[in-house]
Each structure stands twice: as structure tokens, then as C-alpha cells.
ZAKOLNU-368570 format. One record per residue (C-alpha): x, y, z. Coordinates in pm, whole numbers. Layout:
N
x | y | z
X | Y | Z
...
***
This chain:
414
x | y | z
-98 | 249 | -261
154 | 248 | -513
142 | 49 | -849
368 | -242 | -752
426 | -58 | -428
228 | 175 | -543
150 | 165 | -246
-141 | 197 | -221
-207 | 313 | -480
-35 | 304 | -398
-77 | 266 | -607
-110 | 346 | -435
-425 | 321 | -101
-401 | 252 | 44
-494 | 85 | 549
-702 | 22 | 913
-766 | -205 | 1225
-528 | -482 | 1176
-560 | -840 | 1308
-245 | -988 | 1151
-109 | -1348 | 1213
262 | -1366 | 1124
510 | -1643 | 1118
653 | -1727 | 1447
1002 | -1726 | 1305
973 | -1380 | 1186
1115 | -1125 | 1427
865 | -833 | 1447
1108 | -578 | 1561
1459 | -510 | 1658
1553 | -189 | 1828
1859 | -52 | 1673
2161 | 35 | 1917
2223 | 370 | 1754
1885 | 509 | 1846
1994 | 704 | 2135
2295 | 816 | 1991
2134 | 946 | 1672
1846 | 1108 | 1833
2097 | 1308 | 2043
2259 | 1421 | 1734
1943 | 1499 | 1532
2035 | 1853 | 1532
2342 | 1751 | 1332
2117 | 1578 | 1082
1899 | 1894 | 1063
2192 | 2117 | 986
2335 | 1868 | 732
1993 | 1871 | 553
1968 | 2243 | 508
1975 | 2348 | 143
1952 | 1984 | 22
1707 | 1872 | -246
1530 | 1549 | -204
1393 | 1357 | -514
1107 | 1141 | -401
1014 | 878 | -641
642 | 817 | -586
311 | 730 | -780
181 | 1030 | -946
-159 | 911 | -1045
-378 | 1072 | -779
-449 | 1452 | -754
-508 | 1404 | -375
-164 | 1251 | -312
7 | 1494 | -542
-164 | 1792 | -350
-50 | 1629 | -16
309 | 1601 | -116
297 | 1953 | -253
190 | 2057 | 96
468 | 1855 | 257
716 | 2027 | 22
612 | 2367 | 140
642 | 2272 | 499
977 | 2119 | 470
1106 | 2414 | 274
969 | 2662 | 523
1076 | 2459 | 845
1397 | 2293 | 747
1525 | 2453 | 428
1479 | 2102 | 258
1354 | 2110 | -102
1131 | 1812 | -174
1075 | 1723 | -549
799 | 1472 | -618
917 | 1266 | -918
576 | 1125 | -1045
595 | 781 | -1183
323 | 538 | -1300
520 | 224 | -1178
800 | 211 | -926
972 | -88 | -1106
1174 | 133 | -1362
1303 | 324 | -1061
1420 | 10 | -892
1593 | -89 | -1231
1757 | 246 | -1245
1896 | 207 | -894
2033 | -127 | -997
2186 | 12 | -1322
2362 | 279 | -1128
2508 | 19 | -895
2634 | -171 | -1192
2774 | 145 | -1347
2969 | 213 | -1029
2758 | 525 | -938
2767 | 476 | -569
2727 | 841 | -482
2511 | 1108 | -636
2218 | 875 | -708
1915 | 995 | -897
1664 | 891 | -622
1665 | 996 | -254
1341 | 844 | -133
1147 | 575 | -301
774 | 488 | -208
766 | 98 | -228
687 | -227 | -68
680 | -595 | -141
900 | -738 | -410
1046 | -398 | -479
1185 | -367 | -140
1305 | -727 | -147
1496 | -664 | -455
1676 | -347 | -333
1734 | -478 | 20
1875 | -826 | -92
2118 | -660 | -324
2241 | -413 | -67
2088 | -115 | -252
1930 | 54 | 57
2076 | 288 | 312
2029 | 204 | 679
1918 | 80 | 905
1780 | 433 | 985
1412 | 388 | 1101
1454 | 391 | 1472
1702 | 693 | 1436
1404 | 922 | 1352
1262 | 1109 | 1651
905 | 1038 | 1539
964 | 661 | 1539
855 | 666 | 1893
486 | 717 | 1779
507 | 370 | 1594
412 | 54 | 1795
522 | -251 | 1599
338 | -481 | 1846
8 | -303 | 1781
71 | -283 | 1405
298 | -571 | 1310
304 | -474 | 936
494 | -155 | 1013
807 | -380 | 1042
727 | -663 | 814
694 | -624 | 442
536 | -909 | 252
675 | -1156 | 519
1016 | -986 | 499
1151 | -822 | 821
1236 | -472 | 718
1514 | -438 | 997
1489 | -54 | 990
1578 | -24 | 610
1250 | 133 | 524
992 | 333 | 726
611 | 266 | 717
416 | 557 | 565
60 | 435 | 554
-159 | 123 | 609
-340 | -69 | 333
-600 | -330 | 308
-794 | -479 | 19
-1152 | -341 | 34
-1468 | -402 | -174
-1669 | -88 | -251
-2031 | -123 | -384
-2336 | 107 | -482
-2614 | 21 | -252
-2839 | 179 | -522
-2759 | -119 | -731
-2680 | -397 | -476
-2848 | -459 | -157
-2650 | -760 | -28
-2297 | -776 | -148
-2132 | -1111 | -180
-1863 | -1160 | 89
-1664 | -1467 | -18
-1525 | -1547 | -348
-1788 | -1827 | -411
-2055 | -1598 | -331
-1913 | -1349 | -577
-1916 | -1604 | -850
-2274 | -1692 | -781
-2365 | -1322 | -768
-2190 | -1235 | -1086
-2361 | -1528 | -1269
-2708 | -1386 | -1164
-2599 | -1024 | -1219
-2360 | -1029 | -1522
-2157 | -715 | -1610
-2161 | -560 | -1264
-1819 | -671 | -1143
-1469 | -690 | -1257
-1113 | -629 | -1138
-797 | -440 | -1260
-568 | -628 | -1496
-257 | -752 | -1338
15 | -652 | -1325
-168 | -355 | -1158
-111 | -390 | -784
-482 | -419 | -690
-556 | -649 | -960
-277 | -873 | -855
-386 | -846 | -481
-731 | -975 | -609
-555 | -1289 | -750
-375 | -1353 | -424
-692 | -1292 | -230
-887 | -1539 | -438
-615 | -1804 | -421
-613 | -1768 | -37
-981 | -1834 | -15
-985 | -2108 | -277
-711 | -2350 | -176
-724 | -2595 | 111
-377 | -2500 | 242
-329 | -2109 | 224
-33 | -2135 | 461
158 | -2281 | 153
160 | -1932 | 18
383 | -1816 | 289
671 | -2007 | 129
836 | -1940 | -203
690 | -2050 | -521
791 | -2422 | -604
747 | -2687 | -853
403 | -2732 | -717
280 | -2402 | -863
45 | -2548 | -1133
-113 | -2765 | -876
-144 | -2503 | -609
-294 | -2250 | -839
-540 | -2472 | -1037
-848 | -2379 | -822
-766 | -2009 | -908
-763 | -2056 | -1282
-1073 | -2287 | -1262
-1249 | -2009 | -1078
-1140 | -1726 | -1316
-1239 | -1927 | -1608
-1583 | -1952 | -1463
-1590 | -1579 | -1346
-1450 | -1413 | -1652
-1765 | -1466 | -1882
-1973 | -1294 | -1617
-1765 | -984 | -1583
-1804 | -636 | -1716
-1752 | -660 | -2082
-1761 | -1028 | -2050
-1397 | -1033 | -1918
-1257 | -936 | -2259
-1128 | -593 | -2127
-1021 | -503 | -1779
-990 | -169 | -1613
-622 | -68 | -1572
-642 | 51 | -1215
-852 | 76 | -906
-906 | 436 | -994
-1056 | 343 | -1332
-1296 | 114 | -1141
-1421 | 404 | -915
-1492 | 600 | -1225
-1686 | 311 | -1375
-1888 | 295 | -1047
-1959 | 663 | -1074
-2074 | 639 | -1420
-2301 | 355 | -1323
-2116 | 90 | -1545
-2006 | -114 | -1252
-2166 | -161 | -906
-1848 | -259 | -751
-1484 | -136 | -721
-1165 | -253 | -539
-928 | -37 | -360
-622 | -91 | -120
-741 | 213 | 80
-1036 | 172 | 326
-1087 | 551 | 310
-1123 | 558 | -89
-1504 | 550 | -89
-1524 | 840 | 164
-1259 | 1035 | -19
-1455 | 982 | -353
-1777 | 1098 | -195
-1617 | 1401 | -48
-1453 | 1490 | -398
-1777 | 1429 | -584
-1625 | 1147 | -774
-1856 | 876 | -625
-2226 | 873 | -532
-2308 | 901 | -160
-2473 | 559 | -186
-2140 | 365 | -199
-2025 | 159 | 95
-1726 | -48 | 194
-1683 | -399 | 320
-1449 | -691 | 323
-1492 | -1063 | 306
-1595 | -1275 | 581
-1262 | -1427 | 644
-1082 | -1108 | 603
-870 | -965 | 323
-496 | -903 | 245
-345 | -609 | 424
-4 | -460 | 449
180 | -131 | 505
350 | 75 | 247
710 | 222 | 313
957 | 489 | 237
1320 | 398 | 170
1644 | 575 | 103
1871 | 433 | -177
2214 | 349 | -83
2368 | 602 | -329
2149 | 896 | -243
2312 | 1233 | -244
2095 | 1382 | 16
2060 | 1136 | 300
2026 | 1379 | 582
1738 | 1569 | 402
1586 | 1227 | 314
1579 | 1138 | 686
1444 | 1472 | 779
1169 | 1447 | 505
1071 | 1089 | 619
1066 | 1196 | 980
824 | 1479 | 888
618 | 1250 | 696
560 | 1020 | 999
489 | 1301 | 1246
146 | 1324 | 1403
66 | 1649 | 1221
159 | 1492 | 877
15 | 1165 | 934
-324 | 1302 | 1067
-339 | 1523 | 763
-270 | 1233 | 527
-551 | 1040 | 697
-806 | 1306 | 656
-1047 | 1177 | 388
-1085 | 1535 | 258
-723 | 1549 | 181
-610 | 1175 | 115
-771 | 926 | 349
-470 | 715 | 382
-467 | 540 | 739
-186 | 632 | 979
90 | 399 | 1081
102 | 572 | 1420
-41 | 413 | 1739
-320 | 603 | 1904
-182 | 515 | 2250
143 | 679 | 2173
-11 | 1020 | 2067
-92 | 1317 | 2275
-449 | 1342 | 2394
-548 | 1604 | 2152
-410 | 1396 | 1858
-584 | 1091 | 1992
-910 | 1283 | 1987
-852 | 1413 | 1628
-770 | 1065 | 1502
-1081 | 907 | 1657
-1295 | 1178 | 1501
-1136 | 1119 | 1159
-1188 | 738 | 1172
-1557 | 804 | 1251
-1592 | 1053 | 966
-1407 | 836 | 721
-1589 | 512 | 757
-1826 | 391 | 495
-1822 | 29 | 619
-2161 | -144 | 621
-2096 | -311 | 971
-1910 | -256 | 1281
-1744 | -586 | 1304
-1360 | -600 | 1336
-1170 | -598 | 1014
-958 | -916 | 993
-643 | -875 | 793
-470 | -1164 | 609
-91 | -1185 | 576
60 | -1127 | 227
175 | -1431 | 48
561 | -1463 | -5
688 | -1206 | -253
766 | -1483 | -512
402 | -1536 | -579
350 | -1181 | -729
553 | -1224 | -1037
438 | -1591 | -1078
87 | -1505 | -1056
110 | -1203 | -1297
308 | -1402 | -1554
46 | -1692 | -1551
-245 | -1458 | -1565
-107 | -1256 | -1865
-31 | -1577 | -2047
-395 | -1717 | -1992
-603 | -1415 | -2029
-414 | -1123 | -2207
-511 | -1121 | -2563
***
């Protein structure tokens, strides 16, 4: 999913069967009037894209993701004469700052980024400042495979309607991974987790915010611990301290029971997975429900690990691809994104042997052979310890990300 978009880890990642409840006042999807016109002229876009180089700024902390994008680059060069360059970043926030700086400097053409992998507060920043190209989502021929009614988070980003200004690339949901060799019955609520950790100190921890998964853990805990979680769907206000008090009280009790007594935190979900493999931790967190299977396949996790979510569900979203307003290769960027949401590319990305990032495509819109392949992939990728439907909780308003991270750092970063 993407650190800070990271998608999934993207960091990025990150995912699944969504049961999302969204605000009634948020429009899920608006079909753009230029869709038919642009699809009729898609050949013109292909012609314009030939010979262009696309600089895609995306998290570079995963060998699986990097290898997948290398494959995509090879195919784009062979099929469309488009050169894809993966600009590997640890955090997408500096890329956002760079686009803003280019705007302030009057660099309205020839921008340094052509595609950005992002979501959440980073999308909101770019979109609200008019720094994105579009709307372009429904112009893409492969958009027809995406059904926003089936997967609402493909058109809503942290509660913000995307209105075609970015295209969903993968699905994500916070999942808990545990080693059955160490834990027979995992805790499935925050309160159960606290009780478990008090009885079994040192087996659990979470990534330090502002890591994307670490911040998501804070949001998940806040949703579970407060009486009115719907408050989180509105911007942060003067009641921040009152609303978040149950979270800080909870963490104050939890931290002394954590790995290394909460004095040191892993810097990412990837680091947590390594600690599980080493036997130092019994649990890991990920924003990719396929992470455990991918880790087993790669020999990075023991085959005793399984995946679960909390009883009331966990936070889920989509991660997206967007084109900056000053991209110098807009046609090639559209061709690249269109390829990345094709059934071929999405099925490859969802393969746990390659990446394991769940598809944004709707199975009902795929050809029968692709439906069969997707069904087989889902069965092979699953490490969930039960067959109950996975409930997905809506992301809080983007305002809460920065506010929670700053408050956490002030309280716990030494």
C-alpha cells in the first residue's frame, strides 16, 4: 500500500470482499460525458503516447512490487512504445510537495512526475489545489471492468469522491497476521488484544506512525474504542482531545505490554513480518490481505501463519493512480494506467506468487476465463482462519491522519 499512500504498502498492500457503508451525501459515481467520445478516439491517445517516457512515482520498498512494475514496463514498451520509469520513493509526501513547488514556480508543463501512486490526504491535497489532470478515469477503455456499485471505494478516497481524477489500482484492508505455532486463539477486538498482551507480553506491537499501517492501527483502535465512531467522518474540531482520550488511555495501558515494552516500534509492516519470521513477534499487521500467502510463497514467513480481522471489521480502502496537472506525458500516462487496470495486469498483480494485491475489477464484468482465474487465485491466496464475510469499515475523514500522527509523536516518540 503505499507509505502515506503507500498504498498499500502501499505502502504500500495492500485489498478483498468489501461491505462498505458510506455517507448518503457522497455520490458514489458520476459517469463523465466525454467517455464515448474519448473511447472512440483512443487510437489517437495511443498514437500520441508512442515514444513518450512516463515517470511513475511509487513506493519502492517491496521487491515483489518492483518486479511487477518491471514486467509492466517491459509490456508497455513492447506493445505501445511507451517507456515506464519507476521512480522509487520511501514516502510519497515529498513528491506531493514537489508538484506544489513546481506550481508555485510556474512550471505548468514539463513536470517531473507523470503518475503518482497515492490515496487519502495526498489525493485531497493535490485535488483541492487543482494539481491533478482530469477527469480521465472513464475515458479509459478498461474502466468498463470496474463496478463502483460493487466496490464503492473505487470512486471514494477517504470519504472524498474522486470524480474521475484518479483511477483505482488495488484494494486494501487492515488485516492481522498471526503465527498459529505461538497463538491458538487470536484476540479479535481491541479490548481482547489488550487482555491478551497483558497475559503474553512482548508478542504484539505495531508500526510507529507516521507509517501508513501504524496510523491505520490508531484509526482502527479509535473507531472501536469511542462511543460515536461516526464523529470521525467529519473534520477534526475543537473536541479532538475529548474524542481521542479513550485511544490514549488505551495505548498508555497497551504500550508496556508490547514488544520491547513499547520503547521501540518497527518502522513498517514489512519489518513486522520479518520479526514474525524470526519468532520475535507472534503478530504482524498489513494492509494487504494477501500478504501472508505471498510471504509464505516467498519463504519469508512460516507456513503456520494465518490471517484474520476483528469481529466488527477493519478499515479498508482503495489505492489509486493519478496524473499531475503538469505531466509532460499525459497520453502515455493514460495508456499506462489503462494497461495497469486491464484484466491481464490486474490478475497478475493479484497472484500471491507475484504481488498478491487484490483486484479493483468486478468479477461479473470479466470474461468467463478471467472469472475462473480470479476465483482460483482467491482460493489459493486465502490464509483467513474462517470463512465469514469480511466487513470493511469506512476510513475516517482525512483530517484525522495528521492530527493523530502529531498527537502520537508528541506523546510517545522519545
